[in-house]
N, CA, C and O atoms as CSV, one atom per row, in Angstrom:
chain,resi,resn,atom,element,x,y,z
A,1,UNK,N,N,-199.021,103.166,-91.611
A,1,UNK,CA,C,-197.907,102.246,-91.522
A,1,UNK,C,C,-196.620,103.031,-91.320
A,1,UNK,O,O,-196.467,104.131,-91.852
A,2,UNK,N,N,-195.704,102.470,-90.558
A,2,UNK,CA,C,-194.416,103.101,-90.397
A,2,UNK,C,C,-193.315,102.061,-90.475
A,2,UNK,O,O,-193.527,100.883,-90.184
A,3,UNK,N,N,-192.118,102.522,-90.878
A,3,UNK,CA,C,-190.950,101.646,-90.979
A,3,UNK,C,C,-189.755,102.362,-90.407
A,3,UNK,O,O,-189.535,103.543,-90.676
A,4,UNK,N,N,-188.971,101.631,-89.602
A,4,UNK,CA,C,-187.730,102.184,-89.066
A,4,UNK,C,C,-186.769,102.385,-90.223
A,4,UNK,O,O,-186.493,101.453,-90.979
A,5,UNK,N,N,-186.258,103.611,-90.361
A,5,UNK,CA,C,-185.356,103.914,-91.470
A,5,UNK,C,C,-183.965,104.321,-91.013
A,5,UNK,O,O,-182.989,104.066,-91.718
A,6,UNK,N,N,-183.854,104.950,-89.845
A,6,UNK,CA,C,-182.564,105.484,-89.417
A,6,UNK,C,C,-182.341,105.270,-87.928
A,6,UNK,O,O,-183.269,105.376,-87.126
A,7,UNK,N,N,-181.107,104.970,-87.573
A,7,UNK,CA,C,-180.635,104.983,-86.201
A,7,UNK,C,C,-179.585,106.076,-86.174
A,7,UNK,O,O,-178.534,105.947,-86.802
A,8,UNK,N,N,-179.864,107.156,-85.448
A,8,UNK,CA,C,-179.073,108.383,-85.555
A,8,UNK,C,C,-178.265,108.629,-84.281
A,8,UNK,O,O,-178.785,108.557,-83.168
A,9,UNK,N,N,-176.996,108.918,-84.477
A,9,UNK,CA,C,-176.078,109.146,-83.363
A,9,UNK,C,C,-175.563,110.580,-83.422
A,9,UNK,O,O,-175.043,111.014,-84.450
A,10,UNK,N,N,-175.707,111.315,-82.319
A,10,UNK,CA,C,-175.152,112.663,-82.211
A,10,UNK,C,C,-173.629,112.575,-82.136
A,10,UNK,O,O,-173.081,111.641,-81.551
A,11,UNK,N,N,-172.950,113.562,-82.737
A,11,UNK,CA,C,-171.487,113.563,-82.690
A,11,UNK,C,C,-170.949,114.944,-83.067
A,11,UNK,O,O,-171.686,115.763,-83.616
A,12,UNK,N,N,-169.676,115.209,-82.780
A,12,UNK,CA,C,-169.105,116.506,-83.139
A,12,UNK,C,C,-168.617,116.574,-84.590
A,12,UNK,O,O,-168.536,117.664,-85.156
A,13,UNK,N,N,-168.289,115.422,-85.205
A,13,UNK,CA,C,-167.740,115.402,-86.565
A,13,UNK,C,C,-168.315,114.189,-87.303
A,13,UNK,O,O,-167.849,113.064,-87.119
A,14,UNK,N,N,-169.326,114.427,-88.135
A,14,UNK,CA,C,-170.046,113.329,-88.787
A,14,UNK,C,C,-169.147,112.492,-89.694
A,14,UNK,O,O,-169.194,111.263,-89.654
A,15,UNK,N,N,-168.338,113.149,-90.503
A,15,UNK,CA,C,-167.524,112.413,-91.468
A,15,UNK,C,C,-166.456,111.569,-90.773
A,15,UNK,O,O,-166.141,110.471,-91.232
A,16,UNK,N,N,-165.908,112.064,-89.690
A,16,UNK,CA,C,-164.890,111.317,-88.956
A,16,UNK,C,C,-165.512,110.069,-88.314
A,16,UNK,O,O,-164.940,108.982,-88.394
A,17,UNK,N,N,-166.678,110.223,-87.679
A,17,UNK,CA,C,-167.314,109.072,-87.041
A,17,UNK,C,C,-167.844,108.098,-88.090
A,17,UNK,O,O,-167.766,106.884,-87.900
A,18,UNK,N,N,-168.384,108.619,-89.199
A,18,UNK,CA,C,-168.845,107.739,-90.280
A,18,UNK,C,C,-167.681,106.929,-90.848
A,18,UNK,O,O,-167.832,105.740,-91.126
A,19,UNK,N,N,-166.525,107.563,-91.020
A,19,UNK,CA,C,-165.343,106.855,-91.522
A,19,UNK,C,C,-164.928,105.744,-90.561
A,19,UNK,O,O,-164.557,104.652,-90.991
A,20,UNK,N,N,-164.991,106.021,-89.269
A,20,UNK,CA,C,-164.660,105.005,-88.265
A,20,UNK,C,C,-165.586,103.802,-88.407
A,20,UNK,O,O,-165.122,102.666,-88.508
A,21,UNK,N,N,-166.907,104.051,-88.414
A,21,UNK,CA,C,-167.863,102.943,-88.495
A,21,UNK,C,C,-167.835,102.275,-89.871
A,21,UNK,O,O,-168.171,101.096,-89.986
A,22,UNK,N,N,-167.447,102.993,-90.897
A,22,UNK,CA,C,-167.270,102.393,-92.216
A,22,UNK,C,C,-166.160,101.349,-92.159
A,22,UNK,O,O,-166.294,100.257,-92.712
A,23,UNK,N,N,-165.068,101.692,-91.489
A,23,UNK,CA,C,-163.966,100.747,-91.341
A,23,UNK,C,C,-164.354,99.578,-90.441
A,23,UNK,O,O,-163.981,98.436,-90.709
A,24,UNK,N,N,-165.103,99.861,-89.373
A,24,UNK,CA,C,-165.540,98.803,-88.455
A,24,UNK,C,C,-166.429,97.793,-89.176
A,24,UNK,O,O,-166.259,96.585,-89.013
A,25,UNK,N,N,-167.373,98.287,-89.970
A,25,UNK,CA,C,-168.372,97.418,-90.604
A,25,UNK,C,C,-167.970,96.918,-91.984
A,25,UNK,O,O,-168.529,95.936,-92.471
A,26,UNK,N,N,-167.003,97.583,-92.624
A,26,UNK,CA,C,-166.648,97.229,-93.982
A,26,UNK,C,C,-167.625,97.749,-95.020
A,26,UNK,O,O,-167.567,97.350,-96.182
A,27,UNK,N,N,-168.518,98.631,-94.616
A,27,UNK,CA,C,-169.502,99.231,-95.517
A,27,UNK,C,C,-169.110,100.670,-95.824
A,27,UNK,O,O,-168.537,101.350,-94.973
A,28,UNK,N,N,-169.415,101.140,-97.031
A,28,UNK,CA,C,-169.005,102.497,-97.394
A,28,UNK,C,C,-169.871,103.576,-96.748
A,28,UNK,O,O,-171.033,103.346,-96.415
A,29,UNK,N,N,-169.284,104.744,-96.583
A,29,UNK,CA,C,-170.055,105.920,-96.181
A,29,UNK,C,C,-170.949,106.270,-97.361
A,29,UNK,O,O,-170.506,106.273,-98.509
A,30,UNK,N,N,-172.203,106.564,-97.070
A,30,UNK,CA,C,-173.196,106.832,-98.104
A,30,UNK,C,C,-172.823,108.047,-98.944
A,30,UNK,O,O,-172.411,109.077,-98.412
A,31,UNK,N,N,-172.971,107.919,-100.258
A,31,UNK,CA,C,-172.732,109.037,-101.164
A,31,UNK,C,C,-173.656,110.189,-100.789
A,31,UNK,O,O,-174.820,109.966,-100.457
A,32,UNK,N,N,-173.155,111.404,-100.837
A,32,UNK,CA,C,-173.943,112.576,-100.477
A,32,UNK,C,C,-173.845,112.947,-99.009
A,32,UNK,O,O,-174.460,113.923,-98.579
A,33,UNK,N,N,-173.081,112.183,-98.226
A,33,UNK,CA,C,-172.889,112.516,-96.815
A,33,UNK,C,C,-172.152,113.849,-96.706
A,33,UNK,O,O,-171.318,114.183,-97.548
A,34,UNK,N,N,-172.475,114.606,-95.652
A,34,UNK,CA,C,-171.874,115.916,-95.433
A,34,UNK,C,C,-171.468,116.064,-93.977
A,34,UNK,O,O,-171.633,115.147,-93.173
A,35,UNK,N,N,-170.930,117.243,-93.651
A,35,UNK,CA,C,-170.556,117.487,-92.252
A,35,UNK,C,C,-171.777,117.625,-91.347
A,35,UNK,O,O,-171.636,117.576,-90.125
A,36,UNK,N,N,-172.974,117.797,-91.916
A,36,UNK,CA,C,-174.194,117.883,-91.105
A,36,UNK,C,C,-174.848,116.520,-90.894
A,36,UNK,O,O,-175.432,116.268,-89.840
A,37,UNK,N,N,-174.750,115.635,-91.897
A,37,UNK,CA,C,-175.418,114.329,-91.849
A,37,UNK,C,C,-174.621,113.354,-92.694
A,37,UNK,O,O,-174.421,113.580,-93.888
A,38,UNK,N,N,-174.166,112.273,-92.082
A,38,UNK,CA,C,-173.454,111.222,-92.811
A,38,UNK,C,C,-174.108,109.896,-92.469
A,38,UNK,O,O,-174.672,109.736,-91.387
A,39,UNK,N,N,-174.033,108.954,-93.382
A,39,UNK,CA,C,-174.699,107.685,-93.132
A,39,UNK,C,C,-173.997,106.493,-93.732
A,39,UNK,O,O,-173.156,106.615,-94.623
A,40,UNK,N,N,-174.368,105.329,-93.214
A,40,UNK,CA,C,-173.943,104.034,-93.713
A,40,UNK,C,C,-175.202,103.180,-93.816
A,40,UNK,O,O,-175.931,103.027,-92.836
A,41,UNK,N,N,-175.462,102.622,-95.001
A,41,UNK,CA,C,-176.668,101.821,-95.208
A,41,UNK,C,C,-176.453,100.380,-94.765
A,41,UNK,O,O,-175.446,99.755,-95.097
A,42,UNK,N,N,-177.416,99.867,-94.012
A,42,UNK,CA,C,-177.495,98.468,-93.606
A,42,UNK,C,C,-178.818,97.944,-94.141
A,42,UNK,O,O,-179.784,97.820,-93.388
A,43,UNK,N,N,-178.875,97.637,-95.420
A,43,UNK,CA,C,-180.144,97.231,-96.024
A,43,UNK,C,C,-181.088,98.413,-96.052
A,43,UNK,O,O,-180.772,99.449,-96.636
A,44,UNK,N,N,-182.260,98.265,-95.418
A,44,UNK,CA,C,-183.260,99.331,-95.397
A,44,UNK,C,C,-183.008,100.357,-94.295
A,44,UNK,O,O,-183.657,101.403,-94.267
A,45,UNK,N,N,-182.075,100.071,-93.388
A,45,UNK,CA,C,-181.832,100.956,-92.251
A,45,UNK,C,C,-180.483,101.648,-92.427
A,45,UNK,O,O,-179.502,101.035,-92.848
A,46,UNK,N,N,-180.458,102.934,-92.097
A,46,UNK,CA,C,-179.231,103.698,-92.185
A,46,UNK,C,C,-178.718,104.013,-90.783
A,46,UNK,O,O,-179.465,104.504,-89.937
A,47,UNK,N,N,-177.442,103.729,-90.544
A,47,UNK,CA,C,-176.760,104.208,-89.350
A,47,UNK,C,C,-176.296,105.603,-89.724
A,47,UNK,O,O,-175.464,105.767,-90.616
A,48,UNK,N,N,-176.834,106.614,-89.042
A,48,UNK,CA,C,-176.571,107.999,-89.428
A,48,UNK,C,C,-175.907,108.754,-88.292
A,48,UNK,O,O,-176.066,108.432,-87.115
A,49,UNK,N,N,-175.157,109.770,-88.688
A,49,UNK,CA,C,-174.427,110.596,-87.741
A,49,UNK,C,C,-174.811,112.035,-87.997
A,49,UNK,O,O,-174.703,112.519,-89.124
A,50,UNK,N,N,-175.260,112.727,-86.955
A,50,UNK,CA,C,-175.693,114.111,-87.100
A,50,UNK,C,C,-174.786,114.994,-86.249
A,50,UNK,O,O,-174.488,114.680,-85.097
A,51,UNK,N,N,-174.352,116.112,-86.848
A,51,UNK,CA,C,-173.456,117.041,-86.165
A,51,UNK,C,C,-174.239,117.858,-85.144
A,51,UNK,O,O,-175.289,118.420,-85.455
A,52,UNK,N,N,-173.714,117.916,-83.919
A,52,UNK,CA,C,-174.348,118.635,-82.825
A,52,UNK,C,C,-173.350,119.644,-82.261
A,52,UNK,O,O,-172.229,119.295,-81.889
A,53,UNK,N,N,-173.785,120.906,-82.208
A,53,UNK,CA,C,-172.934,121.951,-81.610
A,53,UNK,C,C,-172.772,121.662,-80.118
A,53,UNK,O,O,-173.683,121.131,-79.482
A,54,UNK,N,N,-171.634,122.004,-79.575
A,54,UNK,CA,C,-171.362,121.830,-78.146
A,54,UNK,C,C,-171.605,120.394,-77.689
A,54,UNK,O,O,-172.132,120.154,-76.603
A,55,UNK,N,N,-171.216,119.459,-78.527
A,55,UNK,CA,C,-171.388,118.035,-78.225
A,55,UNK,C,C,-170.719,117.671,-76.905
A,55,UNK,O,O,-169.579,118.056,-76.646
A,56,UNK,N,N,-171.439,116.931,-76.082
A,56,UNK,CA,C,-170.901,116.393,-74.823
A,56,UNK,C,C,-170.917,114.882,-74.923
A,56,UNK,O,O,-171.986,114.281,-75.035
A,57,UNK,N,N,-169.769,114.268,-74.886
A,57,UNK,CA,C,-169.673,112.814,-75.030
A,57,UNK,C,C,-170.343,112.092,-73.867
A,57,UNK,O,O,-170.256,112.548,-72.727
A,58,UNK,N,N,-171.008,110.974,-74.138
A,58,UNK,CA,C,-171.579,110.185,-73.048
A,58,UNK,C,C,-170.466,109.598,-72.187
A,58,UNK,O,O,-169.376,109.312,-72.681
A,59,UNK,N,N,-170.739,109.424,-70.926
A,59,UNK,CA,C,-169.777,108.868,-69.973
A,59,UNK,C,C,-170.396,107.631,-69.340
A,59,UNK,O,O,-170.659,107.610,-68.138
A,60,UNK,N,N,-170.627,106.617,-70.134
A,60,UNK,CA,C,-171.287,105.410,-69.641
A,60,UNK,C,C,-170.527,104.814,-68.477
A,60,UNK,O,O,-169.302,104.714,-68.538
A,61,UNK,N,N,-171.214,104.412,-67.416
A,61,UNK,CA,C,-172.663,104.451,-67.194
A,61,UNK,C,C,-173.151,105.682,-66.441
A,61,UNK,O,O,-174.238,105.653,-65.863
A,62,UNK,N,N,-172.387,106.744,-66.435
A,62,UNK,CA,C,-172.732,107.982,-65.733
A,62,UNK,C,C,-173.993,108.611,-66.329
A,62,UNK,O,O,-174.003,108.982,-67.503
A,63,UNK,N,N,-175.041,108.730,-65.539
A,63,UNK,CA,C,-176.307,109.274,-66.048
A,63,UNK,C,C,-176.277,110.791,-66.209
A,63,UNK,O,O,-177.202,111.365,-66.782
A,64,UNK,N,N,-175.235,111.446,-65.716
A,64,UNK,CA,C,-175.096,112.890,-65.917
A,64,UNK,C,C,-174.747,113.222,-67.369
A,64,UNK,O,O,-175.015,114.326,-67.842
A,65,UNK,N,N,-174.154,112.267,-68.063
A,65,UNK,CA,C,-173.792,112.416,-69.474
A,65,UNK,C,C,-174.373,111.222,-70.232
A,65,UNK,O,O,-173.635,110.304,-70.590
A,66,UNK,N,N,-175.677,111.222,-70.479
A,66,UNK,CA,C,-176.347,110.032,-71.026
A,66,UNK,C,C,-176.006,109.750,-72.483
A,66,UNK,O,O,-175.452,110.590,-73.193
A,67,UNK,N,N,-176.361,108.523,-72.905
A,67,UNK,CA,C,-176.207,108.129,-74.305
A,67,UNK,C,C,-177.066,109.033,-75.173
A,67,UNK,O,O,-178.077,109.556,-74.704
A,68,UNK,N,N,-176.681,109.230,-76.441
A,68,UNK,CA,C,-177.391,110.152,-77.322
A,68,UNK,C,C,-177.709,109.484,-78.647
A,68,UNK,O,O,-176.805,109.122,-79.400
A,69,UNK,N,N,-178.986,109.322,-78.930
A,69,UNK,CA,C,-179.427,108.762,-80.199
A,69,UNK,C,C,-180.895,109.093,-80.378
A,69,UNK,O,O,-181.567,109.511,-79.435
A,70,UNK,N,N,-181.392,108.903,-81.596
A,70,UNK,CA,C,-182.828,108.912,-81.828
A,70,UNK,C,C,-183.151,108.065,-83.045
A,70,UNK,O,O,-182.289,107.813,-83.887
A,71,UNK,N,N,-184.393,107.631,-83.128
A,71,UNK,CA,C,-184.860,106.796,-84.227
A,71,UNK,C,C,-185.710,107.624,-85.172
A,71,UNK,O,O,-186.443,108.514,-84.741
A,72,UNK,N,N,-185.612,107.328,-86.472
A,72,UNK,CA,C,-186.486,107.923,-87.480
A,72,UNK,C,C,-187.376,106.835,-88.047
A,72,UNK,O,O,-186.905,105.752,-88.395
A,73,UNK,N,N,-188.669,107.128,-88.138
A,73,UNK,CA,C,-189.631,106.231,-88.749
A,73,UNK,C,C,-190.244,106.937,-89.949
A,73,UNK,O,O,-190.839,108.004,-89.802
A,74,UNK,N,N,-190.106,106.353,-91.136
A,74,UNK,CA,C,-190.772,106.873,-92.332
A,74,UNK,C,C,-192.227,106.420,-92.276
A,74,UNK,O,O,-192.508,105.252,-92.007
A,75,UNK,N,N,-193.153,107.350,-92.530
A,75,UNK,CA,C,-194.579,107.038,-92.473
A,75,UNK,C,C,-195.243,107.412,-93.784
A,75,UNK,O,O,-194.795,108.318,-94.487
A,76,UNK,N,N,-196.324,106.700,-94.105
A,76,UNK,CA,C,-197.059,107.053,-95.313
A,76,UNK,C,C,-198.167,108.049,-95.009
A,76,UNK,O,O,-198.642,108.738,-95.911
A,77,UNK,N,N,-198.586,108.134,-93.746
A,77,UNK,CA,C,-199.635,109.081,-93.339
A,77,UNK,C,C,-199.249,109.641,-91.975
A,77,UNK,O,O,-199.517,109.024,-90.944
A,78,UNK,N,N,-198.620,110.812,-91.976
A,78,UNK,CA,C,-198.077,111.368,-90.728
A,78,UNK,C,C,-199.180,111.721,-89.729
A,78,UNK,O,O,-198.983,111.584,-88.522
A,79,UNK,N,N,-200.328,112.171,-90.214
A,79,UNK,CA,C,-201.425,112.538,-89.299
A,79,UNK,C,C,-201.978,111.313,-88.581
A,79,UNK,O,O,-202.178,111.343,-87.367
A,80,UNK,N,N,-202.225,110.233,-89.325
A,80,UNK,CA,C,-202.753,109.007,-88.713
A,80,UNK,C,C,-201.757,108.417,-87.719
A,80,UNK,O,O,-202.138,107.995,-86.628
A,81,UNK,N,N,-200.477,108.390,-88.100
A,81,UNK,CA,C,-199.466,107.843,-87.192
A,81,UNK,C,C,-199.300,108.724,-85.958
A,81,UNK,O,O,-199.075,108.217,-84.859
A,82,UNK,N,N,-199.410,110.037,-86.133
A,82,UNK,CA,C,-199.317,110.919,-84.972
A,82,UNK,C,C,-200.446,110.634,-83.986
A,82,UNK,O,O,-200.207,110.523,-82.783
A,83,UNK,N,N,-201.662,110.516,-84.483
A,83,UNK,CA,C,-202.793,110.207,-83.581
A,83,UNK,C,C,-202.532,108.908,-82.827
A,83,UNK,O,O,-202.782,108.818,-81.625
A,84,UNK,N,N,-202.030,107.907,-83.540
A,84,UNK,CA,C,-201.781,106.598,-82.938
A,84,UNK,C,C,-200.706,106.666,-81.864
A,84,UNK,O,O,-200.895,106.124,-80.775
A,85,UNK,N,N,-199.576,107.322,-82.148
A,85,UNK,CA,C,-198.489,107.333,-81.163
A,85,UNK,C,C,-198.780,108.247,-79.976
A,85,UNK,O,O,-198.332,107.980,-78.861
A,86,UNK,N,N,-199.542,109.343,-80.216
A,86,UNK,CA,C,-199.938,110.188,-79.084
A,86,UNK,C,C,-200.842,109.406,-78.136
A,86,UNK,O,O,-200.734,109.546,-76.918
A,87,UNK,N,N,-201.726,108.589,-78.688
A,87,UNK,CA,C,-202.606,107.761,-77.854
A,87,UNK,C,C,-201.821,106.720,-77.066
A,87,UNK,O,O,-202.258,106.279,-76.003
A,88,UNK,N,N,-200.659,106.328,-77.590
A,88,UNK,CA,C,-199.815,105.359,-76.894
A,88,UNK,C,C,-198.943,105.996,-75.820
A,88,UNK,O,O,-198.303,105.281,-75.049
A,89,UNK,N,N,-198.904,107.333,-75.751
A,89,UNK,CA,C,-198.142,108.005,-74.709
A,89,UNK,C,C,-197.001,108.879,-75.180
A,89,UNK,O,O,-196.281,109.440,-74.353
A,90,UNK,N,N,-196.812,109.014,-76.492
A,90,UNK,CA,C,-195.771,109.908,-77.010
A,90,UNK,C,C,-196.212,111.358,-76.829
A,90,UNK,O,O,-197.398,111.642,-76.665
A,91,UNK,N,N,-195.237,112.272,-76.861
A,91,UNK,CA,C,-195.504,113.708,-76.746
A,91,UNK,C,C,-194.856,114.418,-77.930
A,91,UNK,O,O,-193.671,114.229,-78.204
A,92,UNK,N,N,-195.643,115.239,-78.634
A,92,UNK,CA,C,-195.102,116.022,-79.742
A,92,UNK,C,C,-194.225,117.126,-79.176
A,92,UNK,O,O,-194.639,117.861,-78.279
A,93,UNK,N,N,-192.992,117.242,-79.712
A,93,UNK,CA,C,-192.059,118.271,-79.268
A,93,UNK,C,C,-191.854,119.368,-80.306
A,93,UNK,O,O,-191.736,120.542,-79.956
A,94,UNK,N,N,-191.810,118.984,-81.602
A,94,UNK,CA,C,-191.546,119.972,-82.642
A,94,UNK,C,C,-192.102,119.479,-83.974
A,94,UNK,O,O,-191.964,118.308,-84.328
A,95,UNK,N,N,-192.730,120.392,-84.700
A,95,UNK,CA,C,-193.252,120.077,-86.027
A,95,UNK,C,C,-192.396,120.778,-87.066
A,95,UNK,O,O,-192.349,122.007,-87.113
A,96,UNK,N,N,-191.721,119.999,-87.899
A,96,UNK,CA,C,-190.863,120.533,-88.961
A,96,UNK,C,C,-191.370,120.069,-90.322
A,96,UNK,O,O,-190.584,119.710,-91.199
A,97,UNK,N,N,-192.699,120.079,-90.490
A,97,UNK,CA,C,-193.279,119.716,-91.779
A,97,UNK,C,C,-193.636,120.985,-92.538
A,97,UNK,O,O,-193.944,122.022,-91.951
A,98,UNK,N,N,-193.585,120.869,-93.872
A,98,UNK,CA,C,-193.939,122.009,-94.708
A,98,UNK,C,C,-195.452,122.020,-94.951
A,98,UNK,O,O,-196.139,121.094,-94.520
A,99,UNK,N,N,-195.987,123.034,-95.623
A,99,UNK,CA,C,-197.437,123.102,-95.858
A,99,UNK,C,C,-198.003,121.898,-96.614
A,99,UNK,O,O,-199.197,121.614,-96.520
A,100,UNK,N,N,-197.143,121.184,-97.370
A,100,UNK,CA,C,-197.605,119.993,-98.093
A,100,UNK,C,C,-197.544,118.729,-97.237
A,100,UNK,O,O,-197.923,117.651,-97.694
A,101,UNK,N,N,-197.070,118.859,-95.995
A,101,UNK,CA,C,-197.016,117.710,-95.099
A,101,UNK,C,C,-195.736,116.900,-95.171
A,101,UNK,O,O,-195.661,115.817,-94.591
A,102,UNK,N,N,-194.718,117.405,-95.878
A,102,UNK,CA,C,-193.439,116.706,-95.945
A,102,UNK,C,C,-192.487,117.294,-94.895
A,102,UNK,O,O,-192.566,118.473,-94.551
A,103,UNK,N,N,-191.594,116.443,-94.403
A,103,UNK,CA,C,-190.640,116.857,-93.384
A,103,UNK,C,C,-190.659,115.855,-92.246
A,103,UNK,O,O,-190.762,114.649,-92.469
A,104,UNK,N,N,-190.559,116.359,-91.024
A,104,UNK,CA,C,-190.547,115.455,-89.875
A,104,UNK,C,C,-191.147,116.138,-88.661
A,104,UNK,O,O,-191.231,117.364,-88.588
A,105,UNK,N,N,-191.557,115.321,-87.718
A,105,UNK,CA,C,-192.031,115.788,-86.419
A,105,UNK,C,C,-191.264,115.034,-85.345
A,105,UNK,O,O,-191.064,113.823,-85.434
A,106,UNK,N,N,-190.839,115.772,-84.334
A,106,UNK,CA,C,-190.069,115.202,-83.234
A,106,UNK,C,C,-191.006,114.941,-82.062
A,106,UNK,O,O,-191.807,115.794,-81.679
A,107,UNK,N,N,-190.884,113.740,-81.505
A,107,UNK,CA,C,-191.689,113.323,-80.356
A,107,UNK,C,C,-190.746,112.804,-79.276
A,107,UNK,O,O,-189.573,112.537,-79.541
A,108,UNK,N,N,-191.255,112.667,-78.082
A,108,UNK,CA,C,-190.538,111.935,-77.050
A,108,UNK,C,C,-191.406,110.765,-76.623
A,108,UNK,O,O,-192.634,110.852,-76.601
A,109,UNK,N,N,-190.733,109.657,-76.281
A,109,UNK,CA,C,-191.459,108.494,-75.772
A,109,UNK,C,C,-191.848,108.765,-74.321
A,109,UNK,O,O,-191.480,109.810,-73.784
A,110,UNK,N,N,-192.577,107.863,-73.670
A,110,UNK,CA,C,-193.034,108.128,-72.298
A,110,UNK,C,C,-191.937,108.406,-71.274
A,110,UNK,O,O,-192.223,108.964,-70.214
A,111,UNK,N,N,-190.690,108.031,-71.561
A,111,UNK,CA,C,-189.609,108.320,-70.615
A,111,UNK,C,C,-188.635,109.364,-71.144
A,111,UNK,O,O,-187.571,109.571,-70.559
A,112,UNK,N,N,-188.990,110.027,-72.254
A,112,UNK,CA,C,-188.215,111.170,-72.714
A,112,UNK,C,C,-187.251,110.962,-73.864
A,112,UNK,O,O,-186.591,111.916,-74.276
A,113,UNK,N,N,-187.139,109.737,-74.409
A,113,UNK,CA,C,-186.251,109.524,-75.557
A,113,UNK,C,C,-186.874,110.122,-76.813
A,113,UNK,O,O,-188.052,109.887,-77.085
A,114,UNK,N,N,-186.104,110.891,-77.583
A,114,UNK,CA,C,-186.657,111.490,-78.801
A,114,UNK,C,C,-186.719,110.489,-79.957
A,114,UNK,O,O,-185.887,109.588,-80.064
A,115,UNK,N,N,-187.717,110.667,-80.811
A,115,UNK,CA,C,-187.801,109.941,-82.076
A,115,UNK,C,C,-188.598,110.791,-83.042
A,115,UNK,O,O,-189.301,111.715,-82.631
A,116,UNK,N,N,-188.491,110.481,-84.335
A,116,UNK,CA,C,-189.150,111.291,-85.361
A,116,UNK,C,C,-190.057,110.443,-86.241
A,116,UNK,O,O,-189.754,109.292,-86.554
A,117,UNK,N,N,-191.175,111.041,-86.631
A,117,UNK,CA,C,-191.974,110.533,-87.733
A,117,UNK,C,C,-191.609,111.398,-88.925
A,117,UNK,O,O,-191.655,112.625,-88.846
A,118,UNK,N,N,-191.245,110.759,-90.030
A,118,UNK,CA,C,-190.758,111.460,-91.212
A,118,UNK,C,C,-191.637,111.128,-92.413
A,118,UNK,O,O,-192.100,109.999,-92.572
A,119,UNK,N,N,-191.852,112.117,-93.237
A,119,UNK,CA,C,-192.532,111.913,-94.521
A,119,UNK,C,C,-191.692,112.633,-95.558
A,119,UNK,O,O,-191.756,113.854,-95.697
A,120,UNK,N,N,-190.904,111.853,-96.282
A,120,UNK,CA,C,-189.975,112.408,-97.254
A,120,UNK,C,C,-190.584,112.413,-98.642
A,120,UNK,O,O,-191.132,111.409,-99.096
A,121,UNK,N,N,-190.483,113.549,-99.311
A,121,UNK,CA,C,-191.025,113.711,-100.655
A,121,UNK,C,C,-190.332,112.754,-101.609
A,121,UNK,O,O,-189.105,112.655,-101.626
A,122,UNK,N,N,-191.121,112.058,-102.395
A,122,UNK,CA,C,-190.584,111.155,-103.399
A,122,UNK,C,C,-190.405,109.726,-102.950
A,122,UNK,O,O,-190.073,108.873,-103.773
A,123,UNK,N,N,-190.613,109.420,-101.660
A,123,UNK,CA,C,-190.488,108.048,-101.179
A,123,UNK,C,C,-191.696,107.248,-101.673
A,123,UNK,O,O,-192.838,107.699,-101.575
A,124,UNK,N,N,-191.423,106.062,-102.201
A,124,UNK,CA,C,-192.488,105.180,-102.686
A,124,UNK,C,C,-192.526,103.945,-101.796
A,124,UNK,O,O,-191.493,103.330,-101.528
A,125,UNK,N,N,-193.722,103.588,-101.342
A,125,UNK,CA,C,-193.908,102.410,-100.498
A,125,UNK,C,C,-194.192,101.207,-101.382
A,125,UNK,O,O,-195.101,101.247,-102.211
A,126,UNK,N,N,-193.409,100.118,-101.210
A,126,UNK,CA,C,-193.623,98.891,-101.968
A,126,UNK,C,C,-193.653,97.713,-101.003
A,126,UNK,O,O,-193.318,97.853,-99.827
A,127,UNK,N,N,-194.058,96.547,-101.511
A,127,UNK,CA,C,-194.049,95.326,-100.697
A,127,UNK,C,C,-192.631,94.949,-100.262
A,127,UNK,O,O,-192.446,94.339,-99.209
A,128,UNK,N,N,-191.636,95.308,-101.066
A,128,UNK,CA,C,-190.247,94.970,-100.761
A,128,UNK,C,C,-189.581,95.985,-99.834
A,128,UNK,O,O,-188.464,95.752,-99.372
A,129,UNK,N,N,-190.235,97.084,-99.559
A,129,UNK,CA,C,-189.664,98.118,-98.705
A,129,UNK,C,C,-189.806,99.488,-99.346
A,129,UNK,O,O,-190.506,99.652,-100.345
A,130,UNK,N,N,-189.144,100.450,-98.767
A,130,UNK,CA,C,-189.205,101.817,-99.263
A,130,UNK,C,C,-188.252,102.021,-100.430
A,130,UNK,O,O,-187.150,101.474,-100.458
A,131,UNK,N,N,-188.697,102.811,-101.385
A,131,UNK,CA,C,-187.839,103.199,-102.500
A,131,UNK,C,C,-187.606,104.699,-102.353
A,131,UNK,O,O,-188.548,105.490,-102.402
A,132,UNK,N,N,-186.337,105.085,-102.173
A,132,UNK,CA,C,-185.980,106.473,-101.942
A,132,UNK,C,C,-185.705,107.164,-103.267
A,132,UNK,O,O,-185.211,106.540,-104.206
A,133,UNK,N,N,-186.025,108.458,-103.347
A,133,UNK,CA,C,-185.716,109.191,-104.593
A,133,UNK,C,C,-184.208,109.270,-104.785
A,133,UNK,O,O,-183.451,109.329,-103.817
A,134,UNK,N,N,-183.783,109.271,-106.040
A,134,UNK,CA,C,-182.351,109.363,-106.332
A,134,UNK,C,C,-181.888,110.797,-106.148
A,134,UNK,O,O,-182.572,111.745,-106.533
A,135,UNK,N,N,-180.701,110.935,-105.546
A,135,UNK,CA,C,-180.078,112.244,-105.388
A,135,UNK,C,C,-179.240,112.552,-106.613
A,135,UNK,O,O,-178.633,111.659,-107.205
A,136,UNK,N,N,-179.209,113.827,-106.991
A,136,UNK,CA,C,-178.366,114.221,-108.128
A,136,UNK,C,C,-176.917,114.259,-107.743
A,136,UNK,O,O,-176.065,114.571,-108.575
């Protein structure tokens, strides 16, 4: 099983863009946000901003400077989900899981858009949704 958890936007300054969208939406920037990763929670889904070196802004609709985003899916069994999505046409690009199987793997869809399967330590699956471990 998998659940969409994050919609991630590349940017040069995570806190600045998170502050902008916080004001736009009226929702707070998530506690624990940093210059590498900032987020705003929309129920079970987080709008997240990731810092990218040498960021090039999209020039819509110019395809030379395309839109930049990726989706994160939390999974309870990364191996089973990987087999399933590879059979559907995804391509594994990078494995960033530890020896215990926690972390993420980056894939591309059939037309090249990146997305990740994630298995985060401490996440509990319930009927009401995912329960994330508390940060100190």
